[in-house]
Every structure is written in structure tokens, then in C-alpha cells.
C-alpha positions as protocol buffer text, in pm:
chain_id: "A"
residue {
  index: 1
  type: UNK
  ca { x: 2576 y: 134 z: 2579 }
}
residue {
  index: 2
  type: UNK
  ca { x: 2795 y: 8 z: 2293 }
}
residue {
  index: 3
  type: UNK
  ca { x: 2644 y: 246 z: 2037 }
}
residue {
  index: 4
  type: UNK
  ca { x: 2709 y: 537 z: 2271 }
}
residue {
  index: 5
  type: UNK
  ca { x: 3077 y: 443 z: 2288 }
}
residue {
  index: 6
  type: UNK
  ca { x: 3114 y: 384 z: 1913 }
}
residue {
  index: 7
  type: UNK
  ca { x: 3229 y: 642 z: 1659 }
}
residue {
  index: 8
  type: UNK
  ca { x: 3126 y: 453 z: 1343 }
}
residue {
  index: 9
  type: UNK
  ca { x: 2897 y: 158 z: 1269 }
}
residue {
  index: 10
  type: UNK
  ca { x: 3028 y: -114 z: 1040 }
}
residue {
  index: 11
  type: UNK
  ca { x: 2828 y: -357 z: 823 }
}
residue {
  index: 12
  type: UNK
  ca { x: 3035 y: -626 z: 657 }
}
residue {
  index: 13
  type: UNK
  ca { x: 2831 y: -923 z: 534 }
}
residue {
  index: 14
  type: UNK
  ca { x: 2800 y: -969 z: 158 }
}
residue {
  index: 15
  type: UNK
  ca { x: 2447 y: -1112 z: 148 }
}
residue {
  index: 16
  type: UNK
  ca { x: 2166 y: -1073 z: 401 }
}
residue {
  index: 17
  type: UNK
  ca { x: 1810 y: -970 z: 447 }
}
residue {
  index: 18
  type: UNK
  ca { x: 1736 y: -624 z: 580 }
}
residue {
  index: 19
  type: UNK
  ca { x: 1998 y: -535 z: 839 }
}
residue {
  index: 20
  type: UNK
  ca { x: 1832 y: -355 z: 1125 }
}
residue {
  index: 21
  type: UNK
  ca { x: 2171 y: -268 z: 1274 }
}
residue {
  index: 22
  type: UNK
  ca { x: 2257 y: -32 z: 988 }
}
residue {
  index: 23
  type: UNK
  ca { x: 1946 y: 176 z: 1060 }
}
residue {
  index: 24
  type: UNK
  ca { x: 2005 y: 154 z: 1433 }
}
residue {
  index: 25
  type: UNK
  ca { x: 2354 y: 297 z: 1381 }
}
residue {
  index: 26
  type: UNK
  ca { x: 2207 y: 588 z: 1186 }
}
residue {
  index: 27
  type: UNK
  ca { x: 1931 y: 651 z: 1440 }
}
residue {
  index: 28
  type: UNK
  ca { x: 2201 y: 657 z: 1708 }
}
residue {
  index: 29
  type: UNK
  ca { x: 2377 y: 924 z: 1499 }
}
residue {
  index: 30
  type: UNK
  ca { x: 2664 y: 705 z: 1384 }
}
residue {
  index: 31
  type: UNK
  ca { x: 2809 y: 723 z: 1034 }
}
residue {
  index: 32
  type: UNK
  ca { x: 2833 y: 382 z: 865 }
}
residue {
  index: 33
  type: UNK
  ca { x: 3101 y: 192 z: 677 }
}
residue {
  index: 34
  type: UNK
  ca { x: 2960 y: -86 z: 462 }
}
residue {
  index: 35
  type: UNK
  ca { x: 3091 y: -331 z: 208 }
}
residue {
  index: 36
  type: UNK
  ca { x: 2910 y: -409 z: -119 }
}
residue {
  index: 37
  type: UNK
  ca { x: 2603 y: -616 z: -37 }
}
residue {
  index: 38
  type: UNK
  ca { x: 2267 y: -754 z: -144 }
}
residue {
  index: 39
  type: UNK
  ca { x: 1974 y: -747 z: 90 }
}
residue {
  index: 40
  type: UNK
  ca { x: 1871 y: -396 z: 186 }
}
residue {
  index: 41
  type: UNK
  ca { x: 2098 y: -259 z: 454 }
}
residue {
  index: 42
  type: UNK
  ca { x: 2183 y: 46 z: 244 }
}
residue {
  index: 43
  type: UNK
  ca { x: 1824 y: 170 z: 224 }
}
residue {
  index: 44
  type: UNK
  ca { x: 1882 y: 467 z: 457 }
}
residue {
  index: 45
  type: UNK
  ca { x: 2255 y: 518 z: 399 }
}
residue {
  index: 46
  type: UNK
  ca { x: 2366 y: 846 z: 245 }
}
residue {
  index: 47
  type: UNK
  ca { x: 2700 y: 932 z: 83 }
}
residue {
  index: 48
  type: UNK
  ca { x: 2728 y: 1226 z: 320 }
}
residue {
  index: 49
  type: UNK
  ca { x: 2769 y: 1001 z: 626 }
}
residue {
  index: 50
  type: UNK
  ca { x: 2835 y: 652 z: 494 }
}
residue {
  index: 51
  type: UNK
  ca { x: 3102 y: 490 z: 282 }
}
residue {
  index: 52
  type: UNK
  ca { x: 3087 y: 170 z: 78 }
}
residue {
  index: 53
  type: UNK
  ca { x: 3430 y: 13 z: 51 }
}
residue {
  index: 54
  type: UNK
  ca { x: 3585 y: -312 z: -73 }
}
residue {
  index: 55
  type: UNK
  ca { x: 3564 y: -599 z: 176 }
}
residue {
  index: 56
  type: UNK
  ca { x: 3925 y: -588 z: 290 }
}
residue {
  index: 57
  type: UNK
  ca { x: 4056 y: -482 z: 633 }
}
residue {
  index: 58
  type: UNK
  ca { x: 4267 y: -190 z: 506 }
}
residue {
  index: 59
  type: UNK
  ca { x: 3980 y: -29 z: 312 }
}
residue {
  index: 60
  type: UNK
  ca { x: 3743 y: -72 z: 606 }
}
residue {
  index: 61
  type: UNK
  ca { x: 3992 y: 76 z: 854 }
}
residue {
  index: 62
  type: UNK
  ca { x: 4064 y: 373 z: 624 }
}
residue {
  index: 63
  type: UNK
  ca { x: 3692 y: 440 z: 579 }
}
residue {
  index: 64
  type: UNK
  ca { x: 3633 y: 429 z: 955 }
}
residue {
  index: 65
  type: UNK
  ca { x: 3909 y: 686 z: 1008 }
}
residue {
  index: 66
  type: UNK
  ca { x: 3779 y: 904 z: 723 }
}
residue {
  index: 67
  type: UNK
  ca { x: 3429 y: 913 z: 870 }
}
residue {
  index: 68
  type: UNK
  ca { x: 3562 y: 986 z: 1219 }
}
residue {
  index: 69
  type: UNK
  ca { x: 3761 y: 1278 z: 1077 }
}
residue {
  index: 70
  type: UNK
  ca { x: 3447 y: 1428 z: 921 }
}
residue {
  index: 71
  type: UNK
  ca { x: 3308 y: 1485 z: 1273 }
}
residue {
  index: 72
  type: UNK
  ca { x: 2951 y: 1482 z: 1149 }
}
residue {
  index: 73
  type: UNK
  ca { x: 2720 y: 1569 z: 1438 }
}
residue {
  index: 74
  type: UNK
  ca { x: 2519 y: 1271 z: 1560 }
}
residue {
  index: 75
  type: UNK
  ca { x: 2205 y: 1482 z: 1574 }
}
residue {
  index: 76
  type: UNK
  ca { x: 2242 y: 1561 z: 1203 }
}
residue {
  index: 77
  type: UNK
  ca { x: 2279 y: 1196 z: 1098 }
}
residue {
  index: 78
  type: UNK
  ca { x: 1980 y: 1101 z: 1314 }
}
residue {
  index: 79
  type: UNK
  ca { x: 1759 y: 1382 z: 1182 }
}
residue {
  index: 80
  type: UNK
  ca { x: 1842 y: 1303 z: 817 }
}
residue {
  index: 81
  type: UNK
  ca { x: 1768 y: 935 z: 877 }
}
residue {
  index: 82
  type: UNK
  ca { x: 1437 y: 1013 z: 1048 }
}
residue {
  index: 83
  type: UNK
  ca { x: 1335 y: 1220 z: 745 }
}
residue {
  index: 84
  type: UNK
  ca { x: 1392 y: 918 z: 521 }
}
residue {
  index: 85
  type: UNK
  ca { x: 1212 y: 685 z: 760 }
}
residue {
  index: 86
  type: UNK
  ca { x: 915 y: 922 z: 783 }
}
residue {
  index: 87
  type: UNK
  ca { x: 889 y: 939 z: 403 }
}
residue {
  index: 88
  type: UNK
  ca { x: 867 y: 559 z: 390 }
}
residue {
  index: 89
  type: UNK
  ca { x: 615 y: 551 z: 673 }
}
residue {
  index: 90
  type: UNK
  ca { x: 404 y: 807 z: 490 }
}
residue {
  index: 91
  type: UNK
  ca { x: 420 y: 601 z: 168 }
}
residue {
  index: 92
  type: UNK
  ca { x: 314 y: 291 z: 362 }
}
residue {
  index: 93
  type: UNK
  ca { x: 24 y: 470 z: 534 }
}
residue {
  index: 94
  type: UNK
  ca { x: -85 y: 618 z: 198 }
}
residue {
  index: 95
  type: UNK
  ca { x: -80 y: 270 z: 41 }
}
residue {
  index: 96
  type: UNK
  ca { x: -291 y: 122 z: 322 }
}
residue {
  index: 97
  type: UNK
  ca { x: -537 y: 411 z: 295 }
}
residue {
  index: 98
  type: UNK
  ca { x: -558 y: 359 z: -82 }
}
residue {
  index: 99
  type: UNK
  ca { x: -639 y: -8 z: -23 }
}
residue {
  index: 100
  type: UNK
  ca { x: -909 y: 92 z: 227 }
}
residue {
  index: 101
  type: UNK
  ca { x: -1054 y: 340 z: -22 }
}
residue {
  index: 102
  type: UNK
  ca { x: -1055 y: 91 z: -310 }
}
residue {
  index: 103
  type: UNK
  ca { x: -1225 y: -170 z: -90 }
}
residue {
  index: 104
  type: UNK
  ca { x: -1501 y: 71 z: 11 }
}
residue {
  index: 105
  type: UNK
  ca { x: -1391 y: 98 z: 372 }
}
residue {
  index: 106
  type: UNK
  ca { x: -1442 y: 426 z: 555 }
}
residue {
  index: 107
  type: UNK
  ca { x: -1146 y: 352 z: 781 }
}
residue {
  index: 108
  type: UNK
  ca { x: -829 y: 558 z: 736 }
}
residue {
  index: 109
  type: UNK
  ca { x: -491 y: 552 z: 906 }
}
residue {
  index: 110
  type: UNK
  ca { x: -321 y: 872 z: 1013 }
}
residue {
  index: 111
  type: UNK
  ca { x: 34 y: 969 z: 1088 }
}
residue {
  index: 112
  type: UNK
  ca { x: 263 y: 982 z: 1272 }
}
residue {
  index: 113
  type: UNK
  ca { x: 256 y: 603 z: 1326 }
}
residue {
  index: 114
  type: UNK
  ca { x: -87 y: 457 z: 1395 }
}
residue {
  index: 115
  type: UNK
  ca { x: 12 y: 111 z: 1505 }
}
residue {
  index: 116
  type: UNK
  ca { x: 7 y: 18 z: 1871 }
}
residue {
  index: 117
  type: UNK
  ca { x: 282 y: -243 z: 1851 }
}
residue {
  index: 118
  type: UNK
  ca { x: 616 y: -245 z: 1669 }
}
residue {
  index: 119
  type: UNK
  ca { x: 676 y: -466 z: 1369 }
}
residue {
  index: 120
  type: UNK
  ca { x: 987 y: -612 z: 1527 }
}
residue {
  index: 121
  type: UNK
  ca { x: 1084 y: -655 z: 1887 }
}
residue {
  index: 122
  type: UNK
  ca { x: 1418 y: -738 z: 2047 }
}
residue {
  index: 123
  type: UNK
  ca { x: 1398 y: -1051 z: 2254 }
}
residue {
  index: 124
  type: UNK
  ca { x: 1619 y: -1238 z: 2500 }
}
residue {
  index: 125
  type: UNK
  ca { x: 1821 y: -1501 z: 2309 }
}
residue {
  index: 126
  type: UNK
  ca { x: 1628 y: -1802 z: 2441 }
}
residue {
  index: 127
  type: UNK
  ca { x: 1293 y: -1655 z: 2327 }
}
residue {
  index: 128
  type: UNK
  ca { x: 1435 y: -1546 z: 1990 }
}
residue {
  index: 129
  type: UNK
  ca { x: 1571 y: -1897 z: 1932 }
}
residue {
  index: 130
  type: UNK
  ca { x: 1237 y: -2056 z: 2025 }
}
residue {
  index: 131
  type: UNK
  ca { x: 1051 y: -1821 z: 1790 }
}
residue {
  index: 132
  type: UNK
  ca { x: 1303 y: -1881 z: 1514 }
}
residue {
  index: 133
  type: UNK
  ca { x: 1263 y: -2256 z: 1540 }
}
residue {
  index: 134
  type: UNK
  ca { x: 885 y: -2222 z: 1530 }
}
residue {
  index: 135
  type: UNK
  ca { x: 896 y: -1986 z: 1230 }
}
residue {
  index: 136
  type: UNK
  ca { x: 759 y: -1676 z: 1404 }
}
residue {
  index: 137
  type: UNK
  ca { x: 1065 y: -1448 z: 1393 }
}
residue {
  index: 138
  type: UNK
  ca { x: 984 y: -1085 z: 1313 }
}
residue {
  index: 139
  type: UNK
  ca { x: 613 y: -1160 z: 1290 }
}
residue {
  index: 140
  type: UNK
  ca { x: 373 y: -875 z: 1354 }
}
residue {
  index: 141
  type: UNK
  ca { x: 296 y: -849 z: 1721 }
}
residue {
  index: 142
  type: UNK
  ca { x: -68 y: -871 z: 1811 }
}
residue {
  index: 143
  type: UNK
  ca { x: -255 y: -778 z: 2126 }
}
């Protein structure tokens, strides 16, 4: 609901692990304003529909307005992001298949995405907190 109402996604922390929100913004068709960072949130960002600006309110506000003025179609941002995601998925599947081949296995994975369960799932806060405390956050889901 909030992504549908938004015009631009913003990512402001200086240090983090991968930031799923930045990719979610792009998959929702939103351009992204980000500040310089370490951790991986810029993996799928593109200069065409994202801006990296100094971490001050004026620069961030100006970048948001600049991206809104570009009026980049959401479908375009989403399609470009999916192309990048698919390239990475293909590289991952190729790597797994290479490991199978080298180990003598006859098994092979195929695209589009052969896994039954997602790598990450969104959880209600109380479950996410419980998993976090037990050290199982973002673990692979098994049947």
C-alpha cells in the first residue's frame, strides 16, 4: 500500500548488510535516492533511475524532486531491474550446475527459478524477533 502511494524510495543508512528495501522499491517501479553506503544496497541501482547524494536533508530532498520530475515509467524501472535480477539468478544457477558437474552428479537445475521456497520470507514482528534471537533470521526455508 505504501509503495503504491510513494513516488521515490529513499535509502539513508551509511552501513548495512544487503538492503532488501532498495530492490523492493525498484521492483515496485520506484526510482531510488540513496546516500553513500557500504553493504550492498546499490547492487541493482542504475544512474538512469537512482541518485546517490550526500547525507544531508537538502541534497536528499532535491534528489527526490529531480527523480519525480523525470517521470520514469514504473514499468520501465521494474523491467530493467528484473533483467539484472535474472542475470544474477542465471549466474547462480550456472554456478550450482558447475558444482554438480564437477562432483559427478547428473542433477542439473534449470531456469527460471527452480527452488520451491524463497530465500527470505517476511514475517510478523513477533516471529521475526524470535527467529532473530535464536539466530535463524533469513535462513533458507525448508519443507
